[in-house]
PDBQT receptor file of N, H, CA, C and O in Angstrom, charges set to zero:
ATOM      1  N   MET A   1     102.365  80.027  82.329  1.00  0.00    +0.000 N 
ATOM      2  CA  MET A   1     103.227  81.187  82.184  1.00  0.00    +0.000 C 
ATOM      3  C   MET A   1     104.268  81.176  83.304  1.00  0.00    +0.000 C 
ATOM      4  O   MET A   1     103.929  80.956  84.466  1.00  0.00    +0.000 OA
ATOM      5  N   ALA A   2     105.505  81.409  82.962  1.00  0.00    +0.000 N 
ATOM      6  H   ALA A   2     105.780  81.588  82.017  1.00  0.00    +0.000 HD
ATOM      7  CA  ALA A   2     106.583  81.436  83.949  1.00  0.00    +0.000 C 
ATOM      8  C   ALA A   2     106.473  82.686  84.813  1.00  0.00    +0.000 C 
ATOM      9  O   ALA A   2     106.171  83.773  84.320  1.00  0.00    +0.000 OA
ATOM     10  N   GLN A   3     106.721  82.515  86.095  1.00  0.00    +0.000 N 
ATOM     11  H   GLN A   3     106.966  81.632  86.495  1.00  0.00    +0.000 HD
ATOM     12  CA  GLN A   3     106.719  83.656  87.009  1.00  0.00    +0.000 C 
ATOM     13  C   GLN A   3     107.983  84.484  86.809  1.00  0.00    +0.000 C 
ATOM     14  O   GLN A   3     109.065  83.929  86.613  1.00  0.00    +0.000 OA
ATOM     15  N   LYS A   4     107.854  85.778  86.855  1.00  0.00    +0.000 N 
ATOM     16  H   LYS A   4     106.976  86.228  87.013  1.00  0.00    +0.000 HD
ATOM     17  CA  LYS A   4     108.962  86.704  86.657  1.00  0.00    +0.000 C 
ATOM     18  C   LYS A   4     109.195  87.504  87.929  1.00  0.00    +0.000 C 
ATOM     19  O   LYS A   4     108.338  87.549  88.812  1.00  0.00    +0.000 OA
ATOM     20  N   ASN A   5     110.346  88.124  88.014  1.00  0.00    +0.000 N 
ATOM     21  H   ASN A   5     111.042  88.087  87.296  1.00  0.00    +0.000 HD
ATOM     22  CA  ASN A   5     110.661  89.073  89.071  1.00  0.00    +0.000 C 
ATOM     23  C   ASN A   5     110.668  90.467  88.473  1.00  0.00    +0.000 C 
ATOM     24  O   ASN A   5     111.288  90.697  87.435  1.00  0.00    +0.000 OA
ATOM     25  N   PHE A   6     109.986  91.392  89.119  1.00  0.00    +0.000 N 
ATOM     26  H   PHE A   6     109.482  91.205  89.962  1.00  0.00    +0.000 HD
ATOM     27  CA  PHE A   6     109.929  92.776  88.671  1.00  0.00    +0.000 C 
ATOM     28  C   PHE A   6     110.528  93.662  89.748  1.00  0.00    +0.000 C 
ATOM     29  O   PHE A   6     110.205  93.516  90.927  1.00  0.00    +0.000 OA
ATOM     30  N   PHE A   7     111.400  94.584  89.350  1.00  0.00    +0.000 N 
ATOM     31  H   PHE A   7     111.663  94.703  88.392  1.00  0.00    +0.000 HD
ATOM     32  CA  PHE A   7     112.006  95.545  90.255  1.00  0.00    +0.000 C 
ATOM     33  C   PHE A   7     111.428  96.909  89.912  1.00  0.00    +0.000 C 
ATOM     34  O   PHE A   7     111.736  97.481  88.866  1.00  0.00    +0.000 OA
ATOM     35  N   ILE A   8     110.595  97.419  90.793  1.00  0.00    +0.000 N 
ATOM     36  H   ILE A   8     110.345  96.954  91.642  1.00  0.00    +0.000 HD
ATOM     37  CA  ILE A   8     109.905  98.688  90.554  1.00  0.00    +0.000 C 
ATOM     38  C   ILE A   8     110.584  99.771  91.375  1.00  0.00    +0.000 C 
ATOM     39  O   ILE A   8     110.703  99.656  92.595  1.00  0.00    +0.000 OA
ATOM     40  N   THR A   9     111.027 100.819  90.702  1.00  0.00    +0.000 N 
ATOM     41  H   THR A   9     110.931 100.913  89.712  1.00  0.00    +0.000 HD
ATOM     42  CA  THR A   9     111.698 101.928  91.382  1.00  0.00    +0.000 C 
ATOM     43  C   THR A   9     110.959 103.222  91.106  1.00  0.00    +0.000 C 
ATOM     44  O   THR A   9     110.245 103.348  90.111  1.00  0.00    +0.000 OA
ATOM     45  N   GLY A  10     111.138 104.173  91.991  1.00  0.00    +0.000 N 
ATOM     46  H   GLY A  10     111.718 104.071  92.799  1.00  0.00    +0.000 HD
ATOM     47  CA  GLY A  10     110.506 105.461  91.780  1.00  0.00    +0.000 C 
ATOM     48  C   GLY A  10     111.055 106.516  92.709  1.00  0.00    +0.000 C 
ATOM     49  O   GLY A  10     111.650 106.217  93.744  1.00  0.00    +0.000 OA
ATOM     50  N   ILE A  11     110.843 107.750  92.319  1.00  0.00    +0.000 N 
ATOM     51  H   ILE A  11     110.359 107.993  91.478  1.00  0.00    +0.000 HD
ATOM     52  CA  ILE A  11     111.204 108.906  93.138  1.00  0.00    +0.000 C 
ATOM     53  C   ILE A  11     109.909 109.576  93.563  1.00  0.00    +0.000 C 
ATOM     54  O   ILE A  11     109.016 109.794  92.745  1.00  0.00    +0.000 OA
ATOM     55  N   VAL A  12     109.810 109.900  94.843  1.00  0.00    +0.000 N 
ATOM     56  H   VAL A  12     110.535 109.722  95.508  1.00  0.00    +0.000 HD
ATOM     57  CA  VAL A  12     108.571 110.464  95.380  1.00  0.00    +0.000 C 
ATOM     58  C   VAL A  12     108.828 111.870  95.906  1.00  0.00    +0.000 C 
ATOM     59  O   VAL A  12     109.782 112.114  96.646  1.00  0.00    +0.000 OA
ATOM     60  N   ARG A  13     107.959 112.778  95.508  1.00  0.00    +0.000 N 
ATOM     61  H   ARG A  13     107.184 112.580  94.908  1.00  0.00    +0.000 HD
ATOM     62  CA  ARG A  13     108.028 114.144  96.016  1.00  0.00    +0.000 C 
ATOM     63  C   ARG A  13     106.616 114.714  96.053  1.00  0.00    +0.000 C 
ATOM     64  O   ARG A  13     105.889 114.651  95.062  1.00  0.00    +0.000 OA
ATOM     65  N   ASP A  14     106.234 115.268  97.190  1.00  0.00    +0.000 N 
ATOM     66  H   ASP A  14     106.825 115.320  97.996  1.00  0.00    +0.000 HD
ATOM     67  CA  ASP A  14     104.927 115.907  97.365  1.00  0.00    +0.000 C 
ATOM     68  C   ASP A  14     103.788 115.028  96.843  1.00  0.00    +0.000 C 
ATOM     69  O   ASP A  14     102.955 115.491  96.064  1.00  0.00    +0.000 OA
ATOM     70  N   ALA A  15     103.750 113.786  97.262  1.00  0.00    +0.000 N 
ATOM     71  H   ALA A  15     104.427 113.410  97.895  1.00  0.00    +0.000 HD
ATOM     72  CA  ALA A  15     102.742 112.855  96.748  1.00  0.00    +0.000 C 
ATOM     73  C   ALA A  15     101.932 112.212  97.862  1.00  0.00    +0.000 C 
ATOM     74  O   ALA A  15     101.387 111.124  97.679  1.00  0.00    +0.000 OA
ATOM     75  N   ASP A  16     101.847 112.856  98.997  1.00  0.00    +0.000 N 
ATOM     76  H   ASP A  16     102.291 113.739  99.146  1.00  0.00    +0.000 HD
ATOM     77  CA  ASP A  16     101.192 112.256 100.155  1.00  0.00    +0.000 C 
ATOM     78  C   ASP A  16      99.755 111.833  99.869  1.00  0.00    +0.000 C 
ATOM     79  O   ASP A  16      99.323 110.779 100.336  1.00  0.00    +0.000 OA
ATOM     80  N   LYS A  17      99.014 112.625  99.121  1.00  0.00    +0.000 N 
ATOM     81  H   LYS A  17      99.364 113.481  98.741  1.00  0.00    +0.000 HD
ATOM     82  CA  LYS A  17      97.595 112.339  98.878  1.00  0.00    +0.000 C 
ATOM     83  C   LYS A  17      97.361 111.180  97.916  1.00  0.00    +0.000 C 
ATOM     84  O   LYS A  17      96.320 110.528  97.990  1.00  0.00    +0.000 OA
ATOM     85  N   THR A  18      98.303 110.906  97.014  1.00  0.00    +0.000 N 
ATOM     86  H   THR A  18      99.149 111.436  96.954  1.00  0.00    +0.000 HD
ATOM     87  CA  THR A  18      98.094 109.884  95.989  1.00  0.00    +0.000 C 
ATOM     88  C   THR A  18      99.031 108.690  96.100  1.00  0.00    +0.000 C 
ATOM     89  O   THR A  18      98.878 107.714  95.365  1.00  0.00    +0.000 OA
ATOM     90  N   LEU A  19      99.988 108.754  97.000  1.00  0.00    +0.000 N 
ATOM     91  H   LEU A  19     100.112 109.547  97.597  1.00  0.00    +0.000 HD
ATOM     92  CA  LEU A  19     101.043 107.750  97.068  1.00  0.00    +0.000 C 
ATOM     93  C   LEU A  19     100.524 106.333  97.299  1.00  0.00    +0.000 C 
ATOM     94  O   LEU A  19     100.845 105.432  96.525  1.00  0.00    +0.000 OA
ATOM     95  N   ALA A  20      99.735 106.120  98.337  1.00  0.00    +0.000 N 
ATOM     96  H   ALA A  20      99.473 106.853  98.966  1.00  0.00    +0.000 HD
ATOM     97  CA  ALA A  20      99.258 104.773  98.673  1.00  0.00    +0.000 C 
ATOM     98  C   ALA A  20      98.424 104.180  97.546  1.00  0.00    +0.000 C 
ATOM     99  O   ALA A  20      98.589 103.008  97.209  1.00  0.00    +0.000 OA
ATOM    100  N   ARG A  21      97.541 104.962  96.965  1.00  0.00    +0.000 N 
ATOM    101  H   ARG A  21      97.406 105.914  97.238  1.00  0.00    +0.000 HD
ATOM    102  CA  ARG A  21      96.687 104.471  95.884  1.00  0.00    +0.000 C 
ATOM    103  C   ARG A  21      97.505 104.121  94.641  1.00  0.00    +0.000 C 
ATOM    104  O   ARG A  21      97.235 103.117  93.982  1.00  0.00    +0.000 OA
ATOM    105  N   THR A  22      98.488 104.935  94.326  1.00  0.00    +0.000 N 
ATOM    106  H   THR A  22      98.707 105.750  94.861  1.00  0.00    +0.000 HD
ATOM    107  CA  THR A  22      99.339 104.671  93.157  1.00  0.00    +0.000 C 
ATOM    108  C   THR A  22     100.143 103.390  93.336  1.00  0.00    +0.000 C 
ATOM    109  O   THR A  22     100.204 102.560  92.429  1.00  0.00    +0.000 OA
ATOM    110  N   ILE A  23     100.758 103.228  94.500  1.00  0.00    +0.000 N 
ATOM    111  H   ILE A  23     100.709 103.902  95.237  1.00  0.00    +0.000 HD
ATOM    112  CA  ILE A  23     101.535 102.019  94.761  1.00  0.00    +0.000 C 
ATOM    113  C   ILE A  23     100.639 100.790  94.747  1.00  0.00    +0.000 C 
ATOM    114  O   ILE A  23     101.021  99.754  94.202  1.00  0.00    +0.000 OA
ATOM    115  N   ASP A  24      99.466 100.888  95.330  1.00  0.00    +0.000 N 
ATOM    116  H   ASP A  24      99.155 101.729  95.773  1.00  0.00    +0.000 HD
ATOM    117  CA  ASP A  24      98.524  99.761  95.339  1.00  0.00    +0.000 C 
ATOM    118  C   ASP A  24      98.108  99.379  93.922  1.00  0.00    +0.000 C 
ATOM    119  O   ASP A  24      98.032  98.193  93.599  1.00  0.00    +0.000 OA
ATOM    120  N   THR A  25      97.841 100.357  93.087  1.00  0.00    +0.000 N 
ATOM    121  H   THR A  25      97.902 101.320  93.349  1.00  0.00    +0.000 HD
ATOM    122  CA  THR A  25      97.452 100.099  91.699  1.00  0.00    +0.000 C 
ATOM    123  C   THR A  25      98.567  99.390  90.937  1.00  0.00    +0.000 C 
ATOM    124  O   THR A  25      98.319  98.417  90.225  1.00  0.00    +0.000 OA
ATOM    125  N   ILE A  26      99.785  99.878  91.086  1.00  0.00    +0.000 N 
ATOM    126  H   ILE A  26      99.987 100.668  91.664  1.00  0.00    +0.000 HD
ATOM    127  CA  ILE A  26     100.921  99.254  90.400  1.00  0.00    +0.000 C 
ATOM    128  C   ILE A  26     101.138  97.842  90.925  1.00  0.00    +0.000 C 
ATOM    129  O   ILE A  26     101.364  96.919  90.143  1.00  0.00    +0.000 OA
ATOM    130  N   ASP A  27     101.072  97.668  92.236  1.00  0.00    +0.000 N 
ATOM    131  H   ASP A  27     100.889  98.418  92.871  1.00  0.00    +0.000 HD
ATOM    132  CA  ASP A  27     101.280  96.356  92.834  1.00  0.00    +0.000 C 
ATOM    133  C   ASP A  27     100.254  95.349  92.322  1.00  0.00    +0.000 C 
ATOM    134  O   ASP A  27     100.610  94.220  91.984  1.00  0.00    +0.000 OA
ATOM    135  N   HIS A  28      99.000  95.741  92.263  1.00  0.00    +0.000 N 
ATOM    136  H   HIS A  28      98.711  96.658  92.538  1.00  0.00    +0.000 HD
ATOM    137  CA  HIS A  28      97.956  94.844  91.750  1.00  0.00    +0.000 C 
ATOM    138  C   HIS A  28      98.161  94.523  90.264  1.00  0.00    +0.000 C 
ATOM    139  O   HIS A  28      97.833  93.425  89.812  1.00  0.00    +0.000 OA
ATOM    140  N   SER A  29      98.693  95.464  89.523  1.00  0.00    +0.000 N 
ATOM    141  H   SER A  29      98.960  96.355  89.889  1.00  0.00    +0.000 HD
ATOM    142  CA  SER A  29      98.922  95.238  88.092  1.00  0.00    +0.000 C 
ATOM    143  C   SER A  29      99.969  94.158  87.841  1.00  0.00    +0.000 C 
ATOM    144  O   SER A  29      99.870  93.420  86.861  1.00  0.00    +0.000 OA
ATOM    145  N   PHE A  30     100.961  94.058  88.705  1.00  0.00    +0.000 N 
ATOM    146  H   PHE A  30     101.041  94.658  89.502  1.00  0.00    +0.000 HD
ATOM    147  CA  PHE A  30     102.046  93.096  88.517  1.00  0.00    +0.000 C 
ATOM    148  C   PHE A  30     101.836  91.790  89.270  1.00  0.00    +0.000 C 
ATOM    149  O   PHE A  30     102.517  90.806  88.982  1.00  0.00    +0.000 OA
ATOM    150  N   ARG A  31     100.927  91.752  90.210  1.00  0.00    +0.000 N 
ATOM    151  H   ARG A  31     100.373  92.551  90.444  1.00  0.00    +0.000 HD
ATOM    152  CA  ARG A  31     100.773  90.629  91.123  1.00  0.00    +0.000 C 
ATOM    153  C   ARG A  31     100.578  89.283  90.423  1.00  0.00    +0.000 C 
ATOM    154  O   ARG A  31     101.125  88.280  90.881  1.00  0.00    +0.000 OA
ATOM    155  N   ASN A  32      99.829  89.232  89.346  1.00  0.00    +0.000 N 
ATOM    156  H   ASN A  32      99.385  90.046  88.974  1.00  0.00    +0.000 HD
ATOM    157  CA  ASN A  32      99.544  87.971  88.659  1.00  0.00    +0.000 C 
ATOM    158  C   ASN A  32     100.679  87.492  87.758  1.00  0.00    +0.000 C 
ATOM    159  O   ASN A  32     100.629  86.377  87.239  1.00  0.00    +0.000 OA
ATOM    160  N   PHE A  33     101.683  88.311  87.571  1.00  0.00    +0.000 N 
ATOM    161  H   PHE A  33     101.724  89.217  87.992  1.00  0.00    +0.000 HD
ATOM    162  CA  PHE A  33     102.753  87.973  86.633  1.00  0.00    +0.000 C 
ATOM    163  C   PHE A  33     104.055  87.564  87.298  1.00  0.00    +0.000 C 
ATOM    164  O   PHE A  33     104.956  87.061  86.626  1.00  0.00    +0.000 OA
ATOM    165  N   GLY A  34     104.175  87.769  88.602  1.00  0.00    +0.000 N 
ATOM    166  H   GLY A  34     103.443  88.177  89.148  1.00  0.00    +0.000 HD
ATOM    167  CA  GLY A  34     105.406  87.384  89.276  1.00  0.00    +0.000 C 
ATOM    168  C   GLY A  34     105.577  88.106  90.591  1.00  0.00    +0.000 C 
ATOM    169  O   GLY A  34     104.618  88.599  91.184  1.00  0.00    +0.000 OA
ATOM    170  N   THR A  35     106.819  88.156  91.034  1.00  0.00    +0.000 N 
ATOM    171  H   THR A  35     107.598  87.755  90.552  1.00  0.00    +0.000 HD
ATOM    172  CA  THR A  35     107.168  88.772  92.311  1.00  0.00    +0.000 C 
ATOM    173  C   THR A  35     107.671  90.191  92.067  1.00  0.00    +0.000 C 
ATOM    174  O   THR A  35     108.501  90.424  91.188  1.00  0.00    +0.000 OA
ATOM    175  N   THR A  36     107.166  91.127  92.847  1.00  0.00    +0.000 N 
ATOM    176  H   THR A  36     106.492  90.938  93.561  1.00  0.00    +0.000 HD
ATOM    177  CA  THR A  36     107.628  92.507  92.727  1.00  0.00    +0.000 C 
ATOM    178  C   THR A  36     108.577  92.841  93.862  1.00  0.00    +0.000 C 
ATOM    179  O   THR A  36     108.399  92.395  94.996  1.00  0.00    +0.000 OA
ATOM    180  N   HIS A  37     109.584  93.631  93.540  1.00  0.00    +0.000 N 
ATOM    181  H   HIS A  37     109.729  93.994  92.619  1.00  0.00    +0.000 HD
ATOM    182  CA  HIS A  37     110.522  94.179  94.509  1.00  0.00    +0.000 C 
ATOM    183  C   HIS A  37     110.469  95.689  94.321  1.00  0.00    +0.000 C 
ATOM    184  O   HIS A  37     110.617  96.187  93.205  1.00  0.00    +0.000 OA
ATOM    185  N   TRP A  38     110.261  96.407  95.403  1.00  0.00    +0.000 N 
ATOM    186  H   TRP A  38     110.141  96.002  96.309  1.00  0.00    +0.000 HD
ATOM    187  CA  TRP A  38     110.075  97.855  95.359  1.00  0.00    +0.000 C 
ATOM    188  C   TRP A  38     111.264  98.587  95.967  1.00  0.00    +0.000 C 
ATOM    189  O   TRP A  38     111.829  98.154  96.972  1.00  0.00    +0.000 OA
ATOM    190  N   PHE A  39     111.638  99.709  95.339  1.00  0.00    +0.000 N 
ATOM    191  H   PHE A  39     111.179 100.061  94.523  1.00  0.00    +0.000 HD
ATOM    192  CA  PHE A  39     112.627 100.613  95.921  1.00  0.00    +0.000 C 
ATOM    193  C   PHE A  39     112.205 102.036  95.572  1.00  0.00    +0.000 C 
ATOM    194  O   PHE A  39     112.201 102.421  94.403  1.00  0.00    +0.000 OA
ATOM    195  N   VAL A  40     111.853 102.809  96.586  1.00  0.00    +0.000 N 
ATOM    196  H   VAL A  40     111.857 102.496  97.536  1.00  0.00    +0.000 HD
ATOM    197  CA  VAL A  40     111.361 104.173  96.403  1.00  0.00    +0.000 C 
ATOM    198  C   VAL A  40     112.342 105.140  97.065  1.00  0.00    +0.000 C 
ATOM    199  O   VAL A  40     112.773 104.924  98.197  1.00  0.00    +0.000 OA
ATOM    200  N   VAL A  41     112.686 106.200  96.349  1.00  0.00    +0.000 N 
ATOM    201  H   VAL A  41     112.335 106.376  95.429  1.00  0.00    +0.000 HD
ATOM    202  CA  VAL A  41     113.556 107.250  96.872  1.00  0.00    +0.000 C 
ATOM    203  C   VAL A  41     112.689 108.470  97.171  1.00  0.00    +0.000 C 
ATOM    204  O   VAL A  41     111.965 108.958  96.303  1.00  0.00    +0.000 OA
ATOM    205  N   VAL A  42     112.771 108.952  98.402  1.00  0.00    +0.000 N 
ATOM    206  H   VAL A  42     113.359 108.556  99.107  1.00  0.00    +0.000 HD
ATOM    207  CA  VAL A  42     112.008 110.134  98.818  1.00  0.00    +0.000 C 
ATOM    208  C   VAL A  42     112.898 111.354  98.635  1.00  0.00    +0.000 C 
ATOM    209  O   VAL A  42     114.001 111.412  99.177  1.00  0.00    +0.000 OA
ATOM    210  N   SER A  43     112.413 112.335  97.867  1.00  0.00    +0.000 N 
ATOM    211  H   SER A  43     111.517 112.289  97.427  1.00  0.00    +0.000 HD
ATOM    212  CA  SER A  43     113.264 113.485  97.553  1.00  0.00    +0.000 C 
ATOM    213  C   SER A  43     113.120 114.633  98.541  1.00  0.00    +0.000 C 
ATOM    214  O   SER A  43     113.919 115.569  98.519  1.00  0.00    +0.000 OA
ATOM    215  N   ASP A  44     112.116 114.577  99.404  1.00  0.00    +0.000 N 
ATOM    216  H   ASP A  44     111.466 113.817  99.421  1.00  0.00    +0.000 HD
ATOM    217  CA  ASP A  44     111.967 115.596 100.435  1.00  0.00    +0.000 C 
ATOM    218  C   ASP A  44     111.101 115.017 101.545  1.00  0.00    +0.000 C 
ATOM    219  O   ASP A  44     110.620 113.890 101.435  1.00  0.00    +0.000 OA
ATOM    220  N   ASN A  45     110.903 115.770 102.599  1.00  0.00    +0.000 N 
ATOM    221  H   ASN A  45     111.294 116.687 102.689  1.00  0.00    +0.000 HD
ATOM    222  CA  ASN A  45     110.098 115.276 103.705  1.00  0.00    +0.000 C 
ATOM    223  C   ASN A  45     109.151 116.365 104.195  1.00  0.00    +0.000 C 
ATOM    224  O   ASN A  45     109.011 116.576 105.400  1.00  0.00    +0.000 OA
ATOM    225  N   ILE A  46     108.503 117.053 103.263  1.00  0.00    +0.000 N 
ATOM    226  H   ILE A  46     108.617 116.881 102.285  1.00  0.00    +0.000 HD
ATOM    227  CA  ILE A  46     107.611 118.151 103.616  1.00  0.00    +0.000 C 
ATOM    228  C   ILE A  46     106.269 117.634 104.120  1.00  0.00    +0.000 C 
ATOM    229  O   ILE A  46     105.729 118.166 105.090  1.00  0.00    +0.000 OA
ATOM    230  N   ASP A  47     105.728 116.614 103.481  1.00  0.00    +0.000 N 
ATOM    231  H   ASP A  47     106.167 116.182 102.693  1.00  0.00    +0.000 HD
ATOM    232  CA  ASP A  47     104.424 116.095 103.883  1.00  0.00    +0.000 C 
ATOM    233  C   ASP A  47     104.588 114.833 104.723  1.00  0.00    +0.000 C 
ATOM    234  O   ASP A  47     105.669 114.581 105.255  1.00  0.00    +0.000 OA
ATOM    235  N   LYS A  48     103.543 114.051 104.846  1.00  0.00    +0.000 N 
ATOM    236  H   LYS A  48     102.665 114.256 104.415  1.00  0.00    +0.000 HD
ATOM    237  CA  LYS A  48     103.543 112.877 105.719  1.00  0.00    +0.000 C 
ATOM    238  C   LYS A  48     103.842 111.578 104.983  1.00  0.00    +0.000 C 
ATOM    239  O   LYS A  48     103.441 110.508 105.439  1.00  0.00    +0.000 OA
ATOM    240  N   LYS A  49     104.537 111.652 103.856  1.00  0.00    +0.000 N 
ATOM    241  H   LYS A  49     104.863 112.522 103.485  1.00  0.00    +0.000 HD
ATOM    242  CA  LYS A  49     104.750 110.445 103.059  1.00  0.00    +0.000 C 
ATOM    243  C   LYS A  49     105.622 109.410 103.757  1.00  0.00    +0.000 C 
ATOM    244  O   LYS A  49     105.480 108.220 103.477  1.00  0.00    +0.000 OA
ATOM    245  N   ILE A  50     106.516 109.813 104.653  1.00  0.00    +0.000 N 
ATOM    246  H   ILE A  50     106.632 110.780 104.880  1.00  0.00    +0.000 HD
ATOM    247  CA  ILE A  50     107.356 108.839 105.358  1.00  0.00    +0.000 C 
ATOM    248  C   ILE A  50     106.466 107.912 106.195  1.00  0.00    +0.000 C 
ATOM    249  O   ILE A  50     106.670 106.698 106.201  1.00  0.00    +0.000 OA
ATOM    250  N   ASP A  51     105.501 108.469 106.886  1.00  0.00    +0.000 N 
ATOM    251  H   ASP A  51     105.335 109.455 106.880  1.00  0.00    +0.000 HD
ATOM    252  CA  ASP A  51     104.566 107.651 107.665  1.00  0.00    +0.000 C 
ATOM    253  C   ASP A  51     103.795 106.706 106.757  1.00  0.00    +0.000 C 
ATOM    254  O   ASP A  51     103.609 105.535 107.090  1.00  0.00    +0.000 OA
ATOM    255  N   ARG A  52     103.348 107.203 105.620  1.00  0.00    +0.000 N 
ATOM    256  H   ARG A  52     103.498 108.154 105.349  1.00  0.00    +0.000 HD
ATOM    257  CA  ARG A  52     102.612 106.357 104.681  1.00  0.00    +0.000 C 
ATOM    258  C   ARG A  52     103.497 105.239 104.129  1.00  0.00    +0.000 C 
ATOM    259  O   ARG A  52     103.052 104.098 104.006  1.00  0.00    +0.000 OA
ATOM    260  N   LEU A  53     104.734 105.563 103.802  1.00  0.00    +0.000 N 
ATOM    261  H   LEU A  53     105.095 106.490 103.903  1.00  0.00    +0.000 HD
ATOM    262  CA  LEU A  53     105.647 104.550 103.281  1.00  0.00    +0.000 C 
ATOM    263  C   LEU A  53     105.930 103.472 104.328  1.00  0.00    +0.000 C 
ATOM    264  O   LEU A  53     106.055 102.298 103.980  1.00  0.00    +0.000 OA
ATOM    265  N   GLU A  54     106.029 103.845 105.581  1.00  0.00    +0.000 N 
ATOM    266  H   GLU A  54     105.927 104.799 105.863  1.00  0.00    +0.000 HD
ATOM    267  CA  GLU A  54     106.220 102.854 106.648  1.00  0.00    +0.000 C 
ATOM    268  C   GLU A  54     105.028 101.894 106.708  1.00  0.00    +0.000 C 
ATOM    269  O   GLU A  54     105.210 100.688 106.871  1.00  0.00    +0.000 OA
ATOM    270  N   LYS A  55     103.822 102.423 106.577  1.00  0.00    +0.000 N 
ATOM    271  H   LYS A  55     103.674 103.403 106.444  1.00  0.00    +0.000 HD
ATOM    272  CA  LYS A  55     102.618 101.582 106.590  1.00  0.00    +0.000 C 
ATOM    273  C   LYS A  55     102.563 100.684 105.358  1.00  0.00    +0.000 C 
ATOM    274  O   LYS A  55     102.179  99.518 105.447  1.00  0.00    +0.000 OA
ATOM    275  N   ILE A  56     102.945 101.231 104.218  1.00  0.00    +0.000 N 
ATOM    276  H   ILE A  56     103.257 102.178 104.146  1.00  0.00    +0.000 HD
ATOM    277  CA  ILE A  56     102.964 100.439 102.983  1.00  0.00    +0.000 C 
ATOM    278  C   ILE A  56     103.989  99.314 103.114  1.00  0.00    +0.000 C 
ATOM    279  O   ILE A  56     103.734  98.191 102.678  1.00  0.00    +0.000 OA
ATOM    280  N   LYS A  57     105.126  99.599 103.700  1.00  0.00    +0.000 N 
ATOM    281  H   LYS A  57     105.333 100.511 104.055  1.00  0.00    +0.000 HD
ATOM    282  CA  LYS A  57     106.179  98.602 103.886  1.00  0.00    +0.000 C 
ATOM    283  C   LYS A  57     105.677  97.415 104.705  1.00  0.00    +0.000 C 
ATOM    284  O   LYS A  57     106.117  96.285 104.494  1.00  0.00    +0.000 OA
ATOM    285  N   GLU A  58     104.762  97.667 105.632  1.00  0.00    +0.000 N 
ATOM    286  H   GLU A  58     104.405  98.585 105.803  1.00  0.00    +0.000 HD
ATOM    287  CA  GLU A  58     104.199  96.597 106.456  1.00  0.00    +0.000 C 
ATOM    288  C   GLU A  58     103.229  95.715 105.676  1.00  0.00    +0.000 C 
ATOM    289  O   GLU A  58     103.005  94.566 106.054  1.00  0.00    +0.000 OA
ATOM    290  N   THR A  59     102.655  96.229 104.603  1.00  0.00    +0.000 N 
ATOM    291  H   THR A  59     102.837  97.163 104.295  1.00  0.00    +0.000 HD
ATOM    292  CA  THR A  59     101.629  95.477 103.876  1.00  0.00    +0.000 C 
ATOM    293  C   THR A  59     102.089  94.893 102.547  1.00  0.00    +0.000 C 
ATOM    294  O   THR A  59     101.459  93.964 102.043  1.00  0.00    +0.000 OA
ATOM    295  N   ILE A  60     103.165  95.407 101.969  1.00  0.00    +0.000 N 
ATOM    296  H   ILE A  60     103.677  96.162 102.379  1.00  0.00    +0.000 HD
ATOM    297  CA  ILE A  60     103.653  94.919 100.683  1.00  0.00    +0.000 C 
ATOM    298  C   ILE A  60     105.014  94.261 100.881  1.00  0.00    +0.000 C 
ATOM    299  O   ILE A  60     105.941  94.869 101.418  1.00  0.00    +0.000 OA
ATOM    300  N   ASN A  61     105.119  93.022 100.443  1.00  0.00    +0.000 N 
ATOM    301  H   ASN A  61     104.367  92.528 100.007  1.00  0.00    +0.000 HD
ATOM    302  CA  ASN A  61     106.396  92.312 100.537  1.00  0.00    +0.000 C 
ATOM    303  C   ASN A  61     107.443  92.961  99.633  1.00  0.00    +0.000 C 
ATOM    304  O   ASN A  61     107.113  93.537  98.597  1.00  0.00    +0.000 OA
ATOM    305  N   ASN A  62     108.684  92.861 100.033  1.00  0.00    +0.000 N 
ATOM    306  H   ASN A  62     108.951  92.393 100.875  1.00  0.00    +0.000 HD
ATOM    307  CA  ASN A  62     109.824  93.337  99.233  1.00  0.00    +0.000 C 
ATOM    308  C   ASN A  62     109.742  94.824  98.934  1.00  0.00    +0.000 C 
ATOM    309  O   ASN A  62     110.124  95.257  97.847  1.00  0.00    +0.000 OA
ATOM    310  N   PHE A  63     109.249  95.614  99.883  1.00  0.00    +0.000 N 
ATOM    311  H   PHE A  63     108.939  95.263 100.766  1.00  0.00    +0.000 HD
ATOM    312  CA  PHE A  63     109.119  97.059  99.708  1.00  0.00    +0.000 C 
ATOM    313  C   PHE A  63     110.138  97.760 100.591  1.00  0.00    +0.000 C 
ATOM    314  O   PHE A  63     110.203  97.516 101.796  1.00  0.00    +0.000 OA
ATOM    315  N   SER A  64     110.939  98.639  99.981  1.00  0.00    +0.000 N 
ATOM    316  H   SER A  64     110.886  98.838  99.002  1.00  0.00    +0.000 HD
ATOM    317  CA  SER A  64     111.880  99.433 100.764  1.00  0.00    +0.000 C 
ATOM    318  C   SER A  64     111.962 100.844 100.198  1.00  0.00    +0.000 C 
ATOM    319  O   SER A  64     111.609 101.097  99.046  1.00  0.00    +0.000 OA
ATOM    320  N   PHE A  65     112.439 101.755 101.044  1.00  0.00    +0.000 N 
ATOM    321  H   PHE A  65     112.725 101.549 101.979  1.00  0.00    +0.000 HD
ATOM    322  CA  PHE A  65     112.579 103.156 100.610  1.00  0.00    +0.000 C 
ATOM    323  C   PHE A  65     113.695 103.827 101.400  1.00  0.00    +0.000 C 
ATOM    324  O   PHE A  65     114.060 103.393 102.492  1.00  0.00    +0.000 OA
ATOM    325  N   VAL A  66     114.225 104.894 100.816  1.00  0.00    +0.000 N 
ATOM    326  H   VAL A  66     113.929 105.246  99.928  1.00  0.00    +0.000 HD
ATOM    327  CA  VAL A  66     115.239 105.733 101.472  1.00  0.00    +0.000 C 
ATOM    328  C   VAL A  66     114.871 107.178 101.280  1.00  0.00    +0.000 C 
ATOM    329  O   VAL A  66     115.585 108.064 101.750  1.00  0.00    +0.000 OA
TER     330      VAL A  66
């Protein structure tokens, strides 16, 4: 099977409790099929999701957010 590139985008709001698990689940789902590139847009900064996204960025290749 040919390897593919996947560009995964999303908008995040009030998701601090589920964010890491959701991203990990999606990442594992695509891992066997090709390379994933992530771009996440944060719509607010009420909870601690920025800290979580920084940690996720350190562990997942091609992960970025604004």
